[in-house]
N, C-alpha and C positions, 0 to 999 in steps of 0.2 A: 487478373490485374494487368491492364495495359500500361507499359512503361516505355520510356525512350532512354537512349544513352547506352553505354556499355553494360554488358551483363556479366562479365568476368570479374565480379567484385566479391569481397568476403561477405559472409552472412551479416546483414545489418540488423542491429537490435537497438531497442530503446528500453532501458531497464531502470531499476531503482537507483537512487542517489548513493554514490559511494562516499565514505567519510573522507574529509580533507583536513590535513594538519601540516602547515608549513608551506612557504611559497618561495619562488625564485623568479626574479625578473628576467624575462627572455628578451634579449636585444636582437637587432637585425642579424641574420645569419648569412654567410656567403652562399653563392650559388655555383652550380656546375661542378667543374673539377676542383675548384677551391673548397666547395662544400664537402666533397668526398675526402679531401685532404684534412679538413678540419675535424671531420668525424673520426678518421683514423687516428689523428693525433690525440684526441680526447679519450678514445677507447684505450689507446696505449697507456696514457697517463693514469686512467682509472685502474687498469690492470696492474700497473706498477705499485700504486698505492695499496691496492687490495692485497697484493702479494706480501708487501713489507709488513702490513698490519698482521696478516694471518701468520707470518713466520716469526716476527720479532717483537710483537707487542709484549709489554711487561707481564701480562697474564694471558692465559690461554683463551682464545676466542674460537667460536664455532664458525668456520668459513661459510657454511650454508646460510646461517642466520645473518651473518655480516653482509653477505651479498643481497639478501632479501631487504635488509634495512636500506641499503644503497638504492636498490631498484625502486622500492616503494617511495622513498623520498623524491627520487627523480620524477616518478609518475604523479605524485601529489603536487609537484611544482607546476604541472601543466594545466590540469583542471580536475574537478572533483569526480569526473566520470571515467577517466582513463585509469584502468587497474589491471593488475596481473591476476588471472583466474587460475587457481590451483586447488587440488584436493577437494574439500567439501564444496567450495565455491564452484569448482568445475562440475561437480555432480549436480548442483542446483542449476547451473547453466544448461546441462544436458536435459534436465526435466523441463525447463522453460522451452527449449528449442524443439524437443520431441513430443512434449505433452504426456510423457509416460515414464515409468521407472519400475524396477523390481522391488517390491516391498509388501507391506501388510495393509496399507490403506487407512491411516489415521493421522490426524493433526495433533501435535503435542506442544505444550509450553511448560516451563518450569513454574510450579506453584508451591510455595512453602517448602522449597528445597527438593521437591520430587517432580519428575516428568509426569505430566498429567494430560489425559486425553481431553481436549478442549472443545471439540465438535463431534457430532455423531460420526462414526466411521463411514467412509465413502460406500456407496451402494455396490453390492456384489463384489465385496472384497473379503480377504481372509479374516480381517478383524471383525467385520460385521457378522459374517457367518459363524464365527466362534462365539459371539455374544459379548464382545468388548463394548463398553458403554462410555458415553461422555461423562467425564468426572472420575473415571478410573485412574488411580495412581500406579504407575509402573514402578515397582520396587526392586525387581530383578530382571535382568536379561541374560539368559543362558547361565544362570547361577551367580551372576555378578551384580552386586548392589548398584543401583543407579543414583543413590543419594548424592546430591551435589554436582552431578554431571550436567553439562550444558546440553542445549537442544541439539546442536550439531553432533555432539558425541553420541547421544542416544539415537538420533536419526541414522547415523552411519552404521549402528548395530542392527537397526530394524530393517534397513535396506540391504539388498544383496541379490545374488543370482536367483533368477526365477526357478522354483522347484526345490530350493533349499529350505530348511526349517529353522525356526527360532522359538525358544521357550520363554514365555513371559510369566512373571509372578505379579499379580495385581492386587492392590488393596482397594476395597470398595466400601464406601460409607453405608452403614446399615447391615453389613455382612461381617461377622466376627472374625473369620479366618481368611487369610489371603487365598486368592483363586489362581490356579495355574492353567495356562493356555499354551498349546503347541500349535503354532501357525506355520503354514507352508507358504513361502513367498510366491506372489503371482505378479503378473503385469498389471500395474495400477495406471489407469488413464486419468489424468488430471482434468477435472471439470471446471471450466471457466464460467459457465452460466450457473449462478447460484440459485436462481429462481426464475420461473416463467409461468405466468397465469393471467387470467382475466379477473379484474377486481370487481368493478360494477359499471353499469351503463356501457358495457362493451369495451371498456378501456383495458388494454393489455399492459402488462408490466414485466419487464425483463431486467434482471440485475446481473451485470457482468463484473467479475471480480479481478480478472487479469487478462492479458493478451498472450497466451501461449499458442503453440502450433494448432490447437484444436478450436480456438475461439471463433473463427469465422464460420466454420461448419456448425458449431453449437448454436450460434446466434441465428443462422439461416434456418436450422431445423426448428428452433423455438418460434420464430416468426411464422413459419409455415403452419406449425401446429396451432398457434393462436388464431391465425386467419381461418383455419378450418373450424375452429371453435366459435367463430363469429366476432372476432376482434374488429372494432370500429375505429380505434385510435391506439397509439402506443406511447408509453412512458419508458424510456431507456435509461437505466440507472448506471452511471459511471462514477458515483461517489466513492472515495477511498480506493479507487483503482489506480495503482501506481504505474501501470504501463506494461510493456513487454515487447513483443516482436513487431517491427515495422510492417512486415508482410501481413501479420494478423490484423493490424489496425486498418490497412488498406482493404483487406478482405471483408472486415466487418462493415466498413463504410460502403463498400460495393453492394451490400444487401439493401441499402436504402436509397442510393442515388440513381438517377437515370443513366443510361449508357453514355459513355464517352465524356463524363464530367470529370474535371480535374479534382484529385483528392489531396495530393501533397507533392512537393518537389524537394529535392535535396541538392545542395551546392557545397563544394569543398575546394581544397587547393589542387587536388589532382583530378584529371578528366573523369576517372572512374567514379568519382563521388557525385557527378551530375546525373540525376535521375528524375524522371517525371512519372507519376502514377495516375492512372485514369480508371474510372469504373468501366467494367466490361459487360455487365449484365443488366437486364431490365430489373427494376426494383421489385422485390418480392412483396413489399408492403404496399405497393401502388402509390397512390397519393393521399393515403390516410393521414390525419393529423398526427404529429409526432413532437414530443417534448423530451429533451435530454437533461438529466440531473447531474450536476457536478458540484465539487467543493474544493477546498484548498489542498486536498490530498489526491485529487485527480491530476495525473501527470503524464507527460510523454505521449505514449500511444493513445491515452484517453483524450489528450488535447488535440491530436491529429483528427480523431473521429469527431469530437464535438466541434472543433474548429472548421472542418470541412463541411459538416452539416449546416453550420451557421453561415459560412461564406456562400454556400450554394442555396441559402434560404430554404433548406429542407426541413429544419427543425428549430423550435424555440429552445434556448438554453436557460435553465432555471437553477438557482442555487447561489454559490459563492465563487469568487474569482479563483481560477485553478492555479496549480503550482508554478508553471512557467518554465518548463524544460524543453528547449528547442534545439537540442544537439543530437547528432546521430553517432552511434558507436559502431565500428566494424570490428569483428572478432577475427584475429589473425592467429593461426596455429603456430606455436613456437616449438614445442616438443610434444611427446605423446601425452604428457601429464599436464601441460600448461598452455594457456592461451593469453593473448594480449587483447583486452577490450580497449580500443583506441578511438578517440573522437576524431572523425574524419570529415564531418559535414554539418551544416545547419539545415533545418528543414523549414520550408515556406508553405503557407496555406494557399488555397486557390486565389485569394485576393492579393497575394504577394507579401503578406505581413509575416513577421517573425513572432514566435511565442516566447522566446527566451527572456526571462525576467531577472536581470542582474540585481535588482533592488532586494530580492530575497537573500542573495548571497551577501550583500552589504550588511543586512540585518543580522545574518547568521555569523559571519566571519569578521565584520568590521570594514570600514571604508578603506583602510590602508591595505588590508589583505586583498580585497577585490581589485584595487587599483594597481597592484603589483602582479596579479596573476595574468597569464597570457590572455590576450584580448578575446580569445574564443568564447569565454563564458559571458562576455558582455553582449548585450543586444546592440545591433548596428545603430550608431547614433543617427545616421541618415534615415533609417527606417522609423526611428522614434519621432522624427520631424514630419514625416509624410502622412497623408491621409489615405486610408484604405477603405474599400467599400465592398459590400456583398454583391451578389448578382443583381439584386433589385435596387441597389443604390444605398443600402443602409451603411452608415459609418461604423467601422470597427477599429479598436485600438491595436497598436503593435507594441510588442515588448512588455506585455502585462499578463501573459498567460491568456486564457479565455475568459473574457468578462461576460457574465450572463446577461441575457436580454431582460430577465426578471430576477432581481436580487432578493434573496430570502436570508435574513440574518441567521447566523449559526448559533445554536444554543450553547451556552457555557455552563459548566458544572461548578457548583459551589464546593467548599472544602469537605462538607459532610458526604456529598455524593461521590466525590473523587475517592475519599477514604473507603467507602463501601465497595467500590469497584477495585481499587488497588489491593485491598486486603482480601479480595475474593469472597466477601461475605455473602453476596447474593448468589454467586456461582455455587459456592459450597452448600448453601441451604437448598438451592434448587436440586442439586445432586441427591442430597439426603431425602428431600421430599419426593422426588420422582421414584427413588428406589423403594419407597414405602407406600406409594399411591399409583400403582400400575394401572388401576382401573379407572383413573380420572378421564373424563370425557374431553375431547379435543376443543370443544367450544366453552371450556370452563372460564369462569371469572375469578379473579383474585379476591377471595372472601375475607370477611373480618376474622375468621378463624385462622386463615393463612397469615394474615397480618400480625395477629396476636402471637402466633407460633414463631414467626420470624423475629419479633421483638424479644421473645424469650431466648431464641437462638443467639442473638447479638449479646445478650447479657451473659449467657453461658460461655460464649467465646471471649468474653471480656473485651468487646470491641471498644476502641477509643480512637479519637482523632484530635488533631490540633488545628485551630483556626490560624490563618496567616498572622493575625495579631498576636496569638500566643507565641508563635515562632519568633516574631520580632521582639516580643517581650523577653523571651529567653536570651536572645542575643544581647539585649540591653542589660540584662542582669549580669551576663558575663563581663560586659564592659565596665559595669559598676564595681565588680569584684576586682578587676584589674586596676581600677583607679582607687581602690581601698575605701569606697563609700557605700558599699552594699548594705552594711548593717544599719546605717543611718536611713536608707531608703526602704528598708524592709517593710515597715507598716504600710506604706503607700503601695508597694508591690503586691502585698497580700490582698489589699482591697481590689487592686486591678485584676488579680487572678480570680478572686471571688466573683467579680462582675462578669468576667468572661465565662466562667463555669455556669453562672445563672443564665446567660444568654444561650448556652448550649442545651439547656434542659428540654426545650421544645423542638429540638432539631428533627427528631423522628416524625412528629406530627406535621412540621412545616414542609417536610419533603415527602409526604405520603403519596403524592401523585407519581413522583419519580420512582418510589419504591414499588408501587403497584405495577407500573409499566415494566420495570426491570424484572420483577418476580414473574410476571406473566410470560415475558419473552423467554427467560431462562428455563422455567419449568417446562414450557412447550418444547424448547430445544432438546431438553434431556429426555423427554418422552417420545417425541415424534420427529426430531431432526431439524435441520436448518430451515427448511421450507415452512415449518410450523412457527418457528421463531420469527421469520420475516412476516408471515401473515399476522402475527400478534402485534408487530411493530407498526403496521401500516396506518392504523387510525391515529397514531401519535406523530406521524411523519409530516412535518410542516411543508417541506419541499414537495413531497408527493401530493399532498392535498392541494397545494397551489397549482401544480401541474394539471391535476384533474379539473380544477376550477377553470383554468384557461381553456381546456378542451371543451368542457360543458358549455361555457359562455361564448365559445368560438372567438375568444379574444386573441388566440394564436394567429388568426388571419390578419388582424390589424397590426400585430407586432412584426409580422414579416414584411410589412410595407415600410418604405423609408419615411422618416419624419419630415415634416414640412421644412423645406429649405435644404434638405440633403439630396445627394445624387447629382 
């Protein structure tokens, strides 16, 4: 990665959005010696207040927690991304920056109160070798119940020094008694490329889930492998990719751009924040057609890659407008156990445009909040008024994330579909089905027998859901009770409830296509892993199908040319 500017800078990262609560208006600060005096005066004042509260407050307070409250409030007043990294967050940071950790190699979420393995264990890991399966519920770790524990609490017990052991007791659907596993922790290498393969007509497909330390090497290896297998075009999927390391984003982009093309630049208040990044190598992919898939959860490093490829006219962008995070965080070591992730710069794409989208923050936190936050999270007003163009002269907007060249509306789920997913009905059924149908062929189709059995499963589990209208009707009933007129309205309310229930009778049949799709994907995942799940999903993927259509019809070439009157 060719870059200019000073190199003695902290490790720069672009990570997920930190939560924000509370704001403070920041006014003009003094400079030079006056600034140092102002800082010293305020630190002294803070220390005096802290001491008085800790020593004399009417009830006992915990000094450590009190300090954290003050620190976190101060950081939240600056922007949503500046945070103190400690304990479990520090461990997650280490995983992101190194791409590896000591553990057993499985992803867990809490389902129905129990930590549950939600994806097949990673390849060549202690969990996979021991026979842990997706859907297994971890009920004990080293003899201690996990009921009600958070993901971070469970993860801290599973991770540890390489070579040490951990004993798990697992409950598995279809197996009467709990299973016990003794796993020896090993070095787990985080895989960023979830899938890489050739679909049809020589079109390759790579899905990248994050930008950790290994991302560039994984993408480079995947592209080389697909080229050797005869790839004639590439669809690069960055949907739902929240970002990661800036260096990883630059390295991934370098795989696709010609040598010495600008990828991204950063500018901040201090000279060290000014950096420019260029591609250093000839593109492995050559000049093959390329489409990048994005959506509203593609953020940060994903926007650097997709934006650089768009500005250099290297790829067509398909999907939905991206998140719009255009700020750079530097990580500063404070103590052995803590780091400060501090916003130090904004990043600019090759055309000169900003990606930062402050309208998202206005929607999330309200106009007043955003207007009183330090200006760093707002897009430059001057940039919003300027025109920006790609290398060939195509006009591209600033301050809106990455706007796709070809927009594909995102599917929305109805109340019934949301309930099936939130209550893990499809997931749990797939676990049970996979455990009792190990001989199923990989090219299976969701048959009428599976559909009928799933319908029985829903009845057995007493699955129920509420329409939005039902929830509003419940709230209306509460208001009627408060006003003392509920009994008078009861006959009308009963009729309304009956009509709603009648409308729900055919919900299963009306959503049969969604049910078949989800069952196919989840059963495949439980039996053969993430790659099989992705393969099952491809034929339902509207954005992917659109990308393949653009490649087949060679429409991508037309889209890379400026429209009449532009340039």
